[in-house]
C-alpha positions as CSV (number, residue, x, y, z in Angstrom):
1,M,-3.8,26.3,-47.7
2,T,-4.2,27.7,-43.9
3,Q,-7.7,28.3,-43.8
4,R,-8.9,27.8,-40.2
5,S,-11.6,25.3,-40.2
6,P,-12.9,23.2,-37.1
7,L,-9.9,20.9,-36.2
8,K,-11.1,17.2,-36.4
9,V,-8.3,15.9,-34.2
10,S,-8.0,14.5,-30.6
11,P,-8.5,17.3,-28.0
12,R,-5.2,16.5,-26.6
13,Y,-3.3,17.6,-29.7
14,R,-5.8,20.4,-30.9
15,W,-3.9,23.3,-29.4
16,R,-0.7,22.0,-30.8
17,V,-2.1,21.6,-34.3
18,Q,-3.7,25.0,-34.1
19,Q,-0.2,26.3,-33.2
20,R,1.3,24.9,-36.4
21,I,-1.4,26.3,-38.6
22,T,-0.7,29.7,-37.4
23,V,3.0,29.1,-38.1
24,L,2.3,28.0,-41.6
25,A,0.0,30.9,-42.2
26,Y,2.7,33.3,-41.2
27,A,5.1,31.4,-43.4
28,R,2.9,31.6,-46.4
29,D,3.0,35.4,-46.3
30,H,6.8,36.1,-45.0
31,G,8.6,33.0,-45.8
32,M,9.8,29.8,-43.9
33,A,13.0,31.7,-42.3
34,A,11.1,34.6,-41.3
35,A,8.5,32.3,-39.7
36,G,10.9,30.2,-37.9
37,R,12.7,33.2,-36.4
38,H,9.2,34.8,-35.3
39,Y,7.9,31.6,-33.6
40,G,11.3,30.2,-32.3
41,V,11.5,27.2,-34.5
42,S,14.0,26.3,-37.2
43,A,13.0,26.5,-40.9
44,K,13.4,22.8,-41.5
45,T,11.0,22.2,-38.9
46,V,8.3,24.6,-40.7
47,R,9.3,22.9,-44.0
48,R,8.6,19.7,-42.5
49,W,5.3,21.0,-41.2
50,R,4.3,22.4,-44.6
51,D,5.0,18.9,-46.3
52,R,2.9,17.0,-43.7
53,W,0.2,19.4,-44.2
54,Q,0.2,19.1,-48.1
55,A,0.4,15.4,-47.9
56,G,-2.2,14.8,-45.2
57,G,-4.1,17.9,-44.3
58,V,-4.9,18.6,-40.7
59,P,-4.2,15.2,-39.4
60,G,-0.7,15.3,-41.0
61,L,-0.1,18.3,-38.4
62,V,-0.9,16.0,-35.6
63,P,2.4,15.5,-33.4
64,R,4.0,12.2,-34.2
65,Y,5.4,11.4,-30.6
66,P,6.8,7.8,-30.1
67,R,4.3,5.6,-28.0
68,R,7.0,6.2,-25.3
69,R,10.6,6.8,-24.8
70,A,13.0,3.7,-24.7
71,G,12.6,2.1,-21.4
72,R,15.4,2.9,-18.7
73,I,14.6,0.1,-16.5
74,R,17.1,-2.7,-16.1
75,P,15.6,-6.0,-17.7
76,E,16.4,-8.1,-14.4
77,L,13.9,-5.9,-12.4
78,V,10.8,-6.7,-14.5
79,P,10.5,-10.2,-13.2
80,L,10.7,-8.8,-9.8
81,I,8.2,-6.3,-10.5
82,E,6.0,-9.1,-11.6
83,H,6.6,-11.3,-8.9
84,A,5.8,-8.6,-6.3
85,R,2.5,-8.0,-8.2
86,K,1.3,-11.4,-8.7
87,E,2.7,-13.5,-6.0
88,L,2.9,-10.9,-3.2
89,G,-0.3,-8.8,-4.4
90,D,1.4,-5.6,-3.7
91,G,0.8,-2.5,-5.4
92,A,3.1,0.1,-6.9
93,A,3.9,1.8,-3.3
94,R,4.8,-1.4,-1.6
95,T,6.6,-2.6,-4.7
96,R,8.6,0.3,-4.6
97,L,9.5,-0.3,-1.0
98,W,10.3,-3.9,-1.5
99,L,12.5,-3.4,-4.3
100,Q,14.6,-0.5,-2.4
101,R,14.9,-2.5,0.8
102,V,15.6,-6.1,-0.6
103,H,17.1,-5.6,-4.0
104,Q,18.6,-2.1,-3.5
105,A,16.9,-0.7,-6.6
106,R,15.2,2.6,-6.8
107,L,12.4,3.1,-9.1
108,A,9.7,5.7,-9.2
109,M,6.0,4.6,-8.6
110,G,5.0,5.8,-12.2
111,T,7.7,3.5,-13.8
112,I,6.4,0.4,-11.9
113,Q,2.7,1.1,-12.7
114,R,3.8,1.3,-16.5
115,V,5.4,-2.0,-15.7
116,F,2.4,-3.5,-14.3
117,R,0.4,-2.0,-17.5
118,D,2.9,-3.8,-19.9
119,L,2.6,-7.0,-17.8
120,G,-1.2,-6.9,-18.3
121,V,-1.8,-7.5,-14.6
122,P,-5.4,-6.5,-13.4
123,R,-5.7,-3.7,-11.1
124,L,-5.8,-4.0,-7.5
125,R,-9.4,-4.1,-6.1
126,R,-10.1,-0.8,-4.4
127,T,-11.5,-0.9,-0.9
128,R,-14.0,1.8,0.0
129,K,-12.5,4.1,2.4
130,R,-14.6,5.2,5.3
131,L,-14.4,8.8,6.8
132,P,-13.0,8.4,10.3
133,R,-15.0,9.5,13.3
134,Q,-11.6,9.8,15.1
135,L,-10.1,12.6,13.3
136,K,-6.9,12.9,14.9
137,L,-4.9,9.6,15.4
138,F,-2.3,9.3,17.9
139,E,0.7,7.1,18.2
140,R,2.3,6.1,21.7
141,P,5.9,7.1,22.0
142,D,7.0,3.8,23.7
143,P,6.5,0.3,23.3
144,G,4.1,-1.2,25.7
145,D,2.2,2.1,26.4
146,C,-0.9,0.6,25.1
147,V,-1.3,-2.6,23.5
148,Q,-4.7,-3.2,21.4
149,V,-6.4,-6.6,21.5
150,D,-9.3,-8.0,19.1
151,V,-10.6,-11.0,17.8
152,K,-10.8,-12.1,14.0
153,F,-13.4,-14.8,13.0
154,V,-11.8,-17.1,10.5
155,R,-13.5,-20.1,8.5
156,L,-11.6,-23.4,8.5
157,G,-13.0,-26.4,7.0
158,G,-16.6,-25.3,7.6
159,R,-16.0,-24.2,11.2
160,W,-15.1,-21.2,12.6
161,A,-11.8,-20.5,14.4
162,F,-10.9,-17.5,16.2
163,Q,-7.7,-15.4,15.7
164,Y,-6.7,-13.4,18.8
165,T,-4.4,-10.4,18.0
166,A,-2.4,-8.1,20.3
167,L,-0.7,-5.1,18.6
168,D,1.4,-2.6,20.1
169,D,0.3,1.0,19.4
170,C,3.9,2.2,19.0
171,T,5.8,-0.1,16.9
172,R,3.0,-2.4,15.3
173,Y,4.7,-5.6,16.8
174,R,1.9,-8.3,16.9
175,V,1.3,-11.5,18.9
176,L,-1.3,-13.7,17.1
177,R,-2.8,-17.0,18.3
178,L,-5.5,-19.2,16.9
179,Y,-8.2,-21.0,19.3
180,P,-11.2,-23.3,18.4
181,R,-13.6,-21.4,20.6
182,L,-14.4,-17.9,21.5
183,G,-14.8,-17.0,25.2
184,P,-13.4,-15.9,28.4
185,A,-11.0,-19.1,28.6
186,A,-9.4,-18.4,25.3
187,S,-9.0,-14.6,26.5
188,F,-7.1,-15.8,29.6
189,A,-4.9,-18.0,27.6
190,F,-4.2,-15.3,25.3
191,L,-3.4,-12.7,28.2
192,A,-0.6,-15.3,29.3
193,E,0.5,-15.7,25.7
194,L,1.0,-12.1,24.9
195,R,2.7,-11.4,28.3
196,R,5.4,-14.0,27.3
197,A,5.5,-13.2,23.7
198,F,5.9,-9.2,23.8
199,P,9.8,-8.5,24.2
200,F,8.5,-5.4,26.5
201,P,6.6,-4.8,29.7
202,I,3.0,-4.0,28.9
203,R,1.6,-1.0,30.7
204,R,-1.9,-0.7,29.3
205,L,-4.1,-3.2,27.5
206,Q,-7.4,-2.1,25.6
207,C,-10.0,-4.2,24.0
208,D,-13.7,-4.0,22.9
209,N,-16.8,-4.8,24.8
210,G,-17.4,-8.4,23.5
211,R,-18.4,-11.3,25.7
212,E,-15.0,-12.9,25.3
213,F,-13.6,-10.0,27.5
214,P,-15.7,-9.8,30.7
215,L,-15.3,-7.9,33.8
216,A,-13.1,-11.2,35.0
217,F,-10.9,-10.7,32.3
218,A,-10.3,-7.0,33.1
219,M,-9.7,-7.8,36.6
220,A,-7.0,-10.5,35.5
221,V,-5.4,-7.6,33.6
222,E,-5.3,-5.5,36.3
223,A,-4.0,-8.2,38.6
224,A,-0.9,-8.6,36.3
225,G,0.1,-5.2,36.9
226,I,-1.4,-3.8,33.9
227,R,-4.0,-1.0,33.3
228,H,-7.1,-2.1,31.5
229,R,-9.5,-0.1,29.2
230,Y,-12.5,-0.9,27.3
231,I,-12.9,1.1,24.0
232,Q,-16.3,3.0,23.8
233,P,-19.3,0.9,22.5
234,R,-19.6,1.2,18.6
235,R,-16.2,3.0,18.4
236,P,-14.0,0.2,16.4
237,Q,-11.6,3.1,15.3
238,Q,-10.4,3.6,18.9
239,N,-8.8,-0.1,18.2
240,G,-7.9,1.0,14.7
241,K,-4.5,-0.3,14.3
242,V,-5.3,-3.8,15.2
243,E,-8.5,-3.7,13.3
244,R,-6.4,-2.6,10.1
245,S,-4.0,-5.3,10.9
246,H,-6.8,-7.8,10.6
247,R,-7.6,-6.7,7.0
248,I,-3.9,-7.4,6.1
249,D,-4.3,-10.7,7.9
250,H,-7.1,-11.5,5.3
251,E,-5.6,-10.1,2.2
252,E,-1.9,-11.7,2.8
253,F,-2.5,-14.5,4.8
254,W,-5.9,-16.4,5.2
255,S,-7.2,-15.6,1.5
256,R,-3.8,-17.2,0.0
257,H,-3.7,-20.3,1.9
258,T,-5.9,-23.3,2.8
259,F,-5.3,-25.6,5.7
260,P,-6.3,-29.4,6.4
261,D,-7.2,-28.7,10.1
262,F,-7.0,-26.4,12.9
263,D,-3.4,-27.4,14.1
264,A,-1.9,-26.7,10.6
265,A,-3.6,-23.2,10.7
266,A,-2.2,-22.5,14.0
267,T,1.1,-23.5,13.1
268,A,1.0,-21.6,10.0
269,L,-0.4,-18.3,11.9
270,R,2.7,-18.4,14.2
271,G,4.9,-18.4,11.1
272,W,2.7,-15.4,9.7
273,E,3.4,-13.6,12.9
274,R,7.0,-13.8,12.4
275,T,6.7,-12.6,8.8
276,Y,4.6,-9.6,9.8
277,N,6.9,-8.7,12.5
278,H,10.5,-9.1,10.9
279,D,10.0,-9.3,7.1
280,R,7.0,-7.3,6.1
281,F,7.6,-3.5,5.5
282,S,5.2,-1.2,6.6
283,L,4.2,1.9,5.1
284,A,2.7,3.1,8.2
285,I,6.1,3.2,9.9
286,Q,8.1,4.7,7.1
287,G,8.9,1.4,5.4
288,R,10.4,-0.4,8.4
289,T,9.4,-3.8,10.0
290,P,7.9,-3.6,13.5
291,A,10.8,-5.4,14.6
292,E,13.2,-2.8,13.3
293,K,11.1,0.3,14.8
294,L,11.1,-1.8,18.0
295,G,15.1,-2.4,17.9
296,A,15.3,1.4,17.3
297,L,13.5,2.1,20.5
298,L,14.5,-0.6,23.0
299,P,17.7,-0.1,24.9
300,P,20.5,-2.2,23.5
301,S,20.2,-4.9,26.3
302,H,16.6,-5.4,25.3
303,A,17.2,-5.1,21.7
304,A,19.5,-8.1,21.8
């Protein structure tokens, strides 16, 4: 009955089936109760294994676990998880944060991923991660210590438009403006905009070496009492935070909307700026919004 022949079962259950065959071999020679005492199982369990063996051979000894235990997730959370994945485009980590912050519901990432599978939603497209050349990343301790500025090219109705972005290194607070042309004139206009829009003084501003940021722009920055720095050529990782925020803009704003004209896009971008600063929870700053982190760092008079 218990001859040990090659087991034609799934590798994940092979060891468990071999254990049960060993127990049945001992039970044949010493009895069910003795086998149960020897191996720490009940005699009833040994008899059940014996009956399954007699009825189905080796496949009868394969564990019969339920497909999974009864779900412990509240039914009203499933539509929220579906909304986060399909409408917001969030993965398990951001969905977990959104549920906790907005709906006061705590779920494990594994549970959220299981709900994703049950809903049949496709996996998020993986982005290829490059090894950073700048191995140690720094974060400025105070708002305004360093503001990173960069330009993102966007396509609107067959023509290019240019999103100027300023991001505070400390809080990730951003200022976004859209311009129809790229050049020094747009850069000067954006400098005036970001000085008005940031709720704190700017002490240093850094940008790349693009033609839109000529020496005259650097001199205008210095004349405003702000230190200026060009990043090293071919080192975009030195402006890594603003570069990363542009990928978020593409994934969560530009790829999800179409606009009839430039003015509509410029207005919508201002709305997205507010969403990013005040409503979007960031994993990079421990699940807070940039405005929340800024409020925790500014004196009460400024935070108000």
